[in-house]
C-alpha positions in Angstrom: -0.1 -0.2 -0.3 1.6 3.3 -1.1 1.3 6.5 1.2 -1.3 9.3 1.2 -0.5 12.2 -0.8 -1.9 14.9 1.1 -2.0 17.7 -1.4 -4.4 15.9 -3.6 -6.7 14.8 -0.4 -7.1 18.5 0.3 -7.7 19.2 -3.5 -10.0 16.0 -3.6 -12.0 17.0 0.0 -12.4 21.1 -1.5 -14.1 19.7 -4.5 -16.4 17.4 -2.4 -16.9 20.0 0.1 -18.1 22.6 -2.7 -20.3 20.6 -4.4 -21.8 19.2 -1.3 -22.4 23.0 -0.1 -23.4 24.5 -3.6 -26.0 21.2 -3.3 -27.6 22.3 -0.1 -27.6 26.1 -0.9 -29.2 25.3 -4.1 -32.0 23.4 -2.8 -33.5 26.3 -1.2 -34.5 27.9 -4.4 -36.8 25.1 -5.6 -39.1 24.5 -2.7 -40.5 20.6 -3.1 -41.7 19.6 0.1 -42.7 21.6 3.3 -39.7 21.2 5.3 -37.0 23.1 3.7 -34.3 21.6 6.2 -35.1 18.1 5.5 -35.3 19.0 1.7 -32.1 20.1 1.7 -30.6 17.1 3.9 -31.9 15.1 1.2 -30.6 16.8 -1.8 -27.4 17.1 0.2 -27.5 13.1 0.8 -27.8 12.4 -3.0 -25.5 14.8 -4.3 -22.5 13.3 -1.9 -22.5 10.1 -3.7 -21.6 11.8 -7.4 -19.3 14.3 -5.2 -17.3 11.3 -3.3 -16.8 9.6 -6.7 -15.5 12.5 -8.5 -13.3 13.1 -5.8 -11.7 9.8 -5.5 -11.8 10.1 -9.2 -9.3 13.5 -9.0 -7.3 11.8 -6.7 -6.4 8.4 -8.2 -6.4 10.3 -11.9 -2.7 11.0 -10.9 -1.7 7.6 -10.5 -1.7 7.5 -6.8 -2.3 3.6 -5.1 -4.2 4.1 -1.9 -5.9 2.1 0.2 -9.8 3.3 -0.9 -10.7 3.0 3.0 -7.8 5.1 4.0 -8.6 7.8 1.4 -12.0 7.6 2.4 -11.3 8.2 6.0 -8.6 11.5 4.9 -11.3 13.1 2.5 -14.0 12.7 5.4 -11.7 14.6 8.0 -10.8 17.1 5.7 -14.5 17.5 4.9 -15.3 17.7 8.5 -12.8 20.3 9.2 -14.0 22.7 6.2 -17.5 22.2 7.1 -16.8 23.1 10.9 -14.7 26.1 9.9 -16.5 27.6 6.6 -20.1 26.3 6.4 -21.6 26.0 9.8 -20.7 29.4 11.0 -20.9 31.3 7.6 -23.8 29.5 6.1 -26.1 27.3 8.8 -25.9 29.7 11.8 -26.8 32.9 10.2 -30.0 31.8 8.6 -31.3 30.0 11.9 -29.9 26.4 11.8 -28.4 24.9 15.0 
């Protein structure tokens, strides 16, 4: 098993995080169900599947040979940090989220 390439993980995680935030925020523009928070969570859950696939594709396209589980843990950790630093204080809390 090869080592993790941290720069590629950060780039992939940033793309996954950006697509997730875009999906979450854009779900407010078209209201399909009465509860907008539930709708945003559903849209985010569905959008994360192709976003995570794209993030893995971007990481592996440079020929890195890393264990997939290790890659998922690394990308998930970076996405959690980005979410805690940027998304929650700048998007969720100012609009009444908790």
